[in-house]
ROVEXGU-968901 format. One record per residue: x, y, z of N, C-alpha, C, O in turn. Coordinates in nm, 2 decimals. Layout:
{{X; Y; Z}; {X; Y; Z}; {X; Y; Z}; {X; Y; Z}}
...
***
This chain:
{{0.13; -0.12; -0.03}; {0.06; -0.02; -0.02}; {0.08; 0.14; 0.01}; {0.15; 0.18; 0.10}}
{{0.02; 0.21; -0.05}; {0.14; 0.31; -0.12}; {0.11; 0.39; 0.04}; {0.03; 0.34; 0.13}}
{{0.22; 0.55; 0.05}; {0.14; 0.60; 0.21}; {0.05; 0.74; 0.18}; {0.01; 0.82; 0.26}}
{{0.04; 0.75; 0.06}; {-0.14; 0.82; -0.01}; {-0.24; 0.67; 0.05}; {-0.26; 0.70; 0.16}}
{{-0.30; 0.57; 0.03}; {-0.37; 0.55; 0.04}; {-0.39; 0.51; 0.21}; {-0.50; 0.52; 0.26}}
{{-0.25; 0.48; 0.27}; {-0.28; 0.46; 0.39}; {-0.37; 0.63; 0.47}; {-0.47; 0.63; 0.53}}
{{-0.29; 0.71; 0.44}; {-0.38; 0.85; 0.43}; {-0.46; 0.85; 0.51}; {-0.49; 0.87; 0.63}}
{{-0.51; 0.80; 0.32}; {-0.64; 0.73; 0.37}; {-0.80; 0.65; 0.39}; {-0.92; 0.67; 0.36}}
{{-0.72; 0.56; 0.45}; {-0.73; 0.49; 0.53}; {-0.78; 0.52; 0.68}; {-0.88; 0.47; 0.73}}
{{-0.66; 0.64; 0.78}; {-0.70; 0.66; 0.87}; {-0.81; 0.75; 0.87}; {-0.91; 0.75; 0.94}}
{{-0.75; 0.89; 0.69}; {-0.87; 0.93; 0.77}; {-1.00; 0.88; 0.75}; {-1.09; 0.94; 0.81}}
{{-1.02; 0.78; 0.68}; {-1.18; 0.72; 0.68}; {-1.22; 0.62; 0.80}; {-1.33; 0.58; 0.82}}
{{-1.05; 0.58; 0.89}; {-1.14; 0.54; 1.05}; {-1.14; 0.64; 1.13}; {-1.23; 0.62; 1.21}}
{{-1.09; 0.75; 1.15}; {-1.11; 0.88; 1.21}; {-1.24; 0.93; 1.19}; {-1.29; 0.99; 1.28}}
{{-1.30; 0.92; 1.06}; {-1.44; 0.96; 1.02}; {-1.54; 0.89; 1.11}; {-1.63; 0.93; 1.19}}
{{-1.46; 0.68; 1.04}; {-1.57; 0.60; 1.08}; {-1.62; 0.66; 1.24}; {-1.73; 0.72; 1.26}}
{{-1.51; 0.65; 1.35}; {-1.45; 0.67; 1.45}; {-1.57; 0.75; 1.51}; {-1.64; 0.72; 1.60}}
{{-1.55; 0.89; 1.41}; {-1.64; 1.00; 1.48}; {-1.79; 1.04; 1.45}; {-1.85; 1.14; 1.50}}
{{-1.84; 0.96; 1.36}; {-1.93; 0.90; 1.35}; {-2.01; 0.82; 1.43}; {-2.13; 0.84; 1.43}}
{{-1.94; 0.73; 1.49}; {-1.97; 0.70; 1.60}; {-2.01; 0.69; 1.73}; {-2.09; 0.63; 1.80}}
{{-1.89; 0.82; 1.73}; {-1.90; 0.86; 1.91}; {-1.84; 1.01; 1.82}; {-1.74; 1.05; 1.77}}
{{-1.97; 1.04; 1.83}; {-1.93; 1.22; 1.81}; {-1.90; 1.28; 1.91}; {-1.86; 1.39; 1.88}}
{{-1.91; 1.24; 2.11}; {-1.81; 1.32; 2.13}; {-1.69; 1.37; 2.18}; {-1.64; 1.46; 2.25}}
{{-1.68; 1.24; 2.09}; {-1.47; 1.24; 2.10}; {-1.39; 1.23; 1.98}; {-1.27; 1.20; 1.96}}
{{-1.52; 1.31; 1.87}; {-1.44; 1.38; 1.72}; {-1.34; 1.50; 1.71}; {-1.35; 1.58; 1.62}}
{{-1.27; 1.51; 1.78}; {-1.20; 1.65; 1.81}; {-1.04; 1.51; 1.81}; {-0.93; 1.51; 1.75}}
{{-1.08; 1.44; 1.91}; {-0.97; 1.33; 2.02}; {-0.92; 1.32; 1.84}; {-0.83; 1.38; 1.78}}
{{-1.01; 1.22; 1.79}; {-1.01; 1.10; 1.67}; {-0.92; 1.18; 1.59}; {-0.81; 1.13; 1.57}}
{{-0.94; 1.32; 1.52}; {-0.93; 1.36; 1.44}; {-0.73; 1.38; 1.44}; {-0.65; 1.36; 1.35}}
{{-0.70; 1.45; 1.60}; {-0.65; 1.51; 1.69}; {-0.54; 1.33; 1.65}; {-0.42; 1.34; 1.60}}
{{-0.59; 1.21; 1.67}; {-0.48; 1.13; 1.70}; {-0.48; 1.08; 1.57}; {-0.39; 0.98; 1.56}}
{{-0.52; 1.09; 1.48}; {-0.52; 1.06; 1.29}; {-0.44; 1.11; 1.30}; {-0.33; 1.05; 1.32}}
{{-0.46; 1.25; 1.28}; {-0.31; 1.38; 1.30}; {-0.17; 1.33; 1.32}; {-0.07; 1.34; 1.26}}
{{-0.20; 1.29; 1.40}; {-0.04; 1.31; 1.48}; {0.01; 1.11; 1.46}; {0.10; 1.06; 1.53}}
{{-0.06; 1.02; 1.37}; {-0.04; 0.87; 1.32}; {0.00; 0.90; 1.20}; {0.10; 0.84; 1.15}}
{{-0.07; 0.99; 1.12}; {-0.06; 1.00; 0.95}; {0.12; 1.08; 0.96}; {0.22; 1.07; 0.88}}
{{0.10; 1.17; 1.09}; {0.28; 1.23; 1.08}; {0.32; 1.09; 1.06}; {0.31; 1.02; 0.95}}
{{0.39; 1.03; 1.20}; {0.40; 0.93; 1.25}; {0.47; 0.81; 1.09}; {0.58; 0.76; 1.07}}
{{0.35; 0.81; 1.04}; {0.33; 0.72; 0.86}; {0.46; 0.86; 0.80}; {0.58; 0.84; 0.76}}
{{0.43; 0.93; 0.82}; {0.51; 0.98; 0.76}; {0.66; 0.99; 0.72}; {0.74; 0.97; 0.62}}
{{0.67; 1.04; 0.89}; {0.83; 1.04; 0.93}; {0.95; 0.88; 0.88}; {1.05; 0.83; 0.83}}
{{0.80; 0.86; 0.95}; {0.87; 0.66; 0.91}; {0.87; 0.62; 0.75}; {0.92; 0.51; 0.74}}
{{0.83; 0.65; 0.64}; {0.82; 0.62; 0.49}; {0.84; 0.72; 0.39}; {0.81; 0.70; 0.27}}
{{0.89; 0.90; 0.47}; {0.93; 0.97; 0.33}; {1.14; 0.92; 0.38}; {1.23; 0.91; 0.29}}
{{1.17; 0.89; 0.49}; {1.27; 0.81; 0.39}; {1.30; 0.74; 0.35}; {1.40; 0.78; 0.28}}
{{1.29; 0.64; 0.34}; {1.26; 0.57; 0.32}; {1.25; 0.61; 0.15}; {1.36; 0.62; 0.08}}
{{1.11; 0.62; 0.09}; {1.08; 0.70; -0.01}; {1.20; 0.76; -0.07}; {1.27; 0.71; -0.16}}
{{1.20; 0.85; -0.02}; {1.37; 0.95; -0.03}; {1.48; 0.89; -0.08}; {1.54; 0.95; -0.17}}
{{1.54; 0.70; -0.02}; {1.62; 0.65; -0.03}; {1.58; 0.55; -0.19}; {1.64; 0.51; -0.29}}
{{1.50; 0.55; -0.15}; {1.48; 0.46; -0.32}; {1.45; 0.54; -0.42}; {1.47; 0.50; -0.54}}
{{1.40; 0.68; -0.40}; {1.41; 0.73; -0.57}; {1.53; 0.75; -0.63}; {1.56; 0.70; -0.74}}
{{1.62; 0.83; -0.55}; {1.80; 0.85; -0.55}; {1.80; 0.69; -0.62}; {1.92; 0.67; -0.61}}
{{1.76; 0.60; -0.66}; {1.83; 0.50; -0.73}; {1.74; 0.51; -0.82}; {1.62; 0.54; -0.81}}
{{1.86; 0.46; -0.97}; {1.81; 0.42; -1.11}; {1.75; 0.34; -1.09}; {1.79; 0.24; -1.02}}
{{1.58; 0.35; -1.18}; {1.48; 0.27; -1.18}; {1.53; 0.12; -1.22}; {1.46; 0.04; -1.15}}
{{1.58; 0.08; -1.26}; {1.71; -0.07; -1.34}; {1.75; -0.09; -1.21}; {1.76; -0.21; -1.20}}
{{1.79; -0.02; -1.09}; {1.84; -0.14; -1.03}; {1.75; -0.13; -0.88}; {1.82; -0.12; -0.78}}
{{1.60; -0.13; -0.88}; {1.53; -0.12; -0.72}; {1.42; -0.27; -0.78}; {1.33; -0.28; -0.87}}
{{1.47; -0.33; -0.72}; {1.38; -0.46; -0.70}; {1.31; -0.46; -0.58}; {1.35; -0.39; -0.48}}
{{1.18; -0.54; -0.59}; {1.12; -0.57; -0.48}; {1.15; -0.71; -0.50}; {1.14; -0.76; -0.61}}
{{1.19; -0.81; -0.37}; {1.18; -0.93; -0.36}; {1.02; -0.94; -0.27}; {0.98; -0.86; -0.18}}
{{0.97; -1.02; -0.31}; {0.84; -1.07; -0.15}; {0.78; -1.26; -0.20}; {0.76; -1.31; -0.32}}
{{0.76; -1.32; -0.06}; {0.73; -1.40; -0.06}; {0.58; -1.39; -0.21}; {0.52; -1.30; -0.25}}
{{0.57; -1.51; -0.25}; {0.47; -1.57; -0.33}; {0.33; -1.48; -0.25}; {0.29; -1.37; -0.30}}
{{0.26; -1.53; -0.13}; {0.21; -1.54; -0.03}; {0.17; -1.40; 0.00}; {0.05; -1.37; 0.01}}
{{0.25; -1.30; 0.01}; {0.25; -1.19; 0.01}; {0.15; -1.11; -0.05}; {0.15; -1.13; -0.17}}
{{0.05; -0.99; 0.01}; {0.02; -0.87; -0.11}; {0.15; -0.81; -0.14}; {0.25; -0.82; -0.07}}
{{0.11; -0.73; -0.32}; {0.18; -0.59; -0.38}; {0.23; -0.50; -0.21}; {0.14; -0.42; -0.17}}
{{0.34; -0.50; -0.14}; {0.32; -0.38; -0.07}; {0.27; -0.22; -0.07}; {0.20; -0.16; 0.01}}
{{0.35; -0.17; -0.21}; {0.34; -0.09; -0.24}; {0.31; -0.05; -0.29}; {0.21; -0.12; -0.32}}
{{0.31; 0.11; -0.38}; {0.27; 0.15; -0.55}; {0.33; 0.05; -0.66}; {0.35; -0.07; -0.62}}
{{0.34; 0.06; -0.69}; {0.41; -0.05; -0.89}; {0.49; 0.03; -0.91}; {0.60; 0.01; -0.96}}
{{0.41; 0.19; -0.85}; {0.52; 0.30; -0.95}; {0.64; 0.27; -0.89}; {0.73; 0.29; -0.97}}
{{0.70; 0.20; -0.73}; {0.80; 0.29; -0.68}; {0.91; 0.17; -0.71}; {1.03; 0.17; -0.68}}
{{0.85; 0.08; -0.76}; {0.96; -0.01; -0.82}; {0.96; -0.04; -0.97}; {0.86; -0.03; -1.05}}
{{1.12; -0.09; -1.03}; {1.10; -0.10; -1.09}; {1.01; -0.20; -1.19}; {0.93; -0.21; -1.28}}
{{1.10; -0.28; -1.11}; {1.06; -0.46; -1.12}; {0.98; -0.52; -0.98}; {0.93; -0.45; -0.90}}
{{0.97; -0.65; -0.97}; {0.95; -0.70; -0.84}; {0.98; -0.86; -0.86}; {1.02; -0.92; -0.97}}
{{0.97; -0.90; -0.77}; {1.04; -1.07; -0.83}; {1.03; -1.19; -0.69}; {1.12; -1.21; -0.60}}
{{0.91; -1.24; -0.71}; {0.89; -1.36; -0.63}; {0.99; -1.41; -0.63}; {1.08; -1.41; -0.71}}
{{0.98; -1.48; -0.47}; {1.09; -1.55; -0.48}; {1.07; -1.76; -0.51}; {1.16; -1.84; -0.52}}
{{0.96; -1.77; -0.53}; {0.96; -1.94; -0.55}; {0.89; -1.88; -0.73}; {0.92; -1.98; -0.80}}
{{0.83; -1.78; -0.82}; {0.83; -1.84; -0.92}; {0.71; -1.87; -0.96}; {0.68; -1.83; -1.08}}
{{0.60; -1.95; -0.88}; {0.49; -1.94; -0.91}; {0.38; -1.89; -0.89}; {0.36; -1.85; -0.78}}
{{0.27; -1.87; -1.00}; {0.13; -1.75; -1.03}; {0.06; -1.78; -0.89}; {0.05; -1.87; -0.82}}
{{0.04; -1.67; -0.90}; {-0.08; -1.68; -0.77}; {-0.15; -1.53; -0.77}; {-0.09; -1.42; -0.79}}
{{-0.28; -1.53; -0.74}; {-0.35; -1.41; -0.76}; {-0.26; -1.24; -0.73}; {-0.27; -1.14; -0.80}}
{{-0.19; -1.26; -0.63}; {-0.14; -1.17; -0.50}; {-0.02; -1.09; -0.63}; {0.00; -0.97; -0.65}}
{{0.03; -1.20; -0.70}; {0.16; -1.14; -0.83}; {0.16; -1.04; -0.88}; {0.06; -1.00; -0.94}}
{{0.29; -0.96; -0.87}; {0.25; -0.83; -0.95}; {0.21; -0.86; -1.10}; {0.23; -0.97; -1.14}}
{{0.14; -0.74; -1.19}; {0.11; -0.79; -1.30}; {0.29; -0.78; -1.37}; {0.40; -0.74; -1.32}}
{{0.25; -0.85; -1.49}; {0.40; -0.90; -1.57}; {0.49; -0.73; -1.60}; {0.59; -0.68; -1.53}}
{{0.46; -0.69; -1.65}; {0.52; -0.54; -1.65}; {0.61; -0.44; -1.57}; {0.69; -0.35; -1.60}}
{{0.55; -0.54; -1.37}; {0.60; -0.48; -1.28}; {0.72; -0.56; -1.23}; {0.80; -0.54; -1.13}}
{{0.72; -0.68; -1.34}; {0.84; -0.78; -1.29}; {0.98; -0.77; -1.33}; {1.00; -0.71; -1.43}}
{{1.06; -0.82; -1.26}; {1.21; -0.85; -1.36}; {1.18; -0.97; -1.50}; {1.09; -1.05; -1.53}}
{{1.33; -0.89; -1.58}; {1.34; -0.98; -1.69}; {1.37; -1.16; -1.62}; {1.31; -1.25; -1.66}}
{{1.45; -1.18; -1.53}; {1.51; -1.29; -1.51}; {1.49; -1.34; -1.34}; {1.55; -1.45; -1.31}}
***
């Protein structure tokens, strides 16, 4: 999941909690904002380091059962460990040649 999508999840959770418990709407909003900053602080340095790599040197190695953990635009290619085809396997255009 991309950082942008994670932010949408956090916002949706805060909105749902506020709808169910309107007396604490401000608390949910503050907690969501703090958590989103925590996510930014953790992910931004990693994203910056990845973007500094040439695209042909960006590889993602993952086990077959794991979902594709980030947006495909982040990686030049993804290489599954076992080489078997599963529904979670990245699209062919996002996989390495060999």
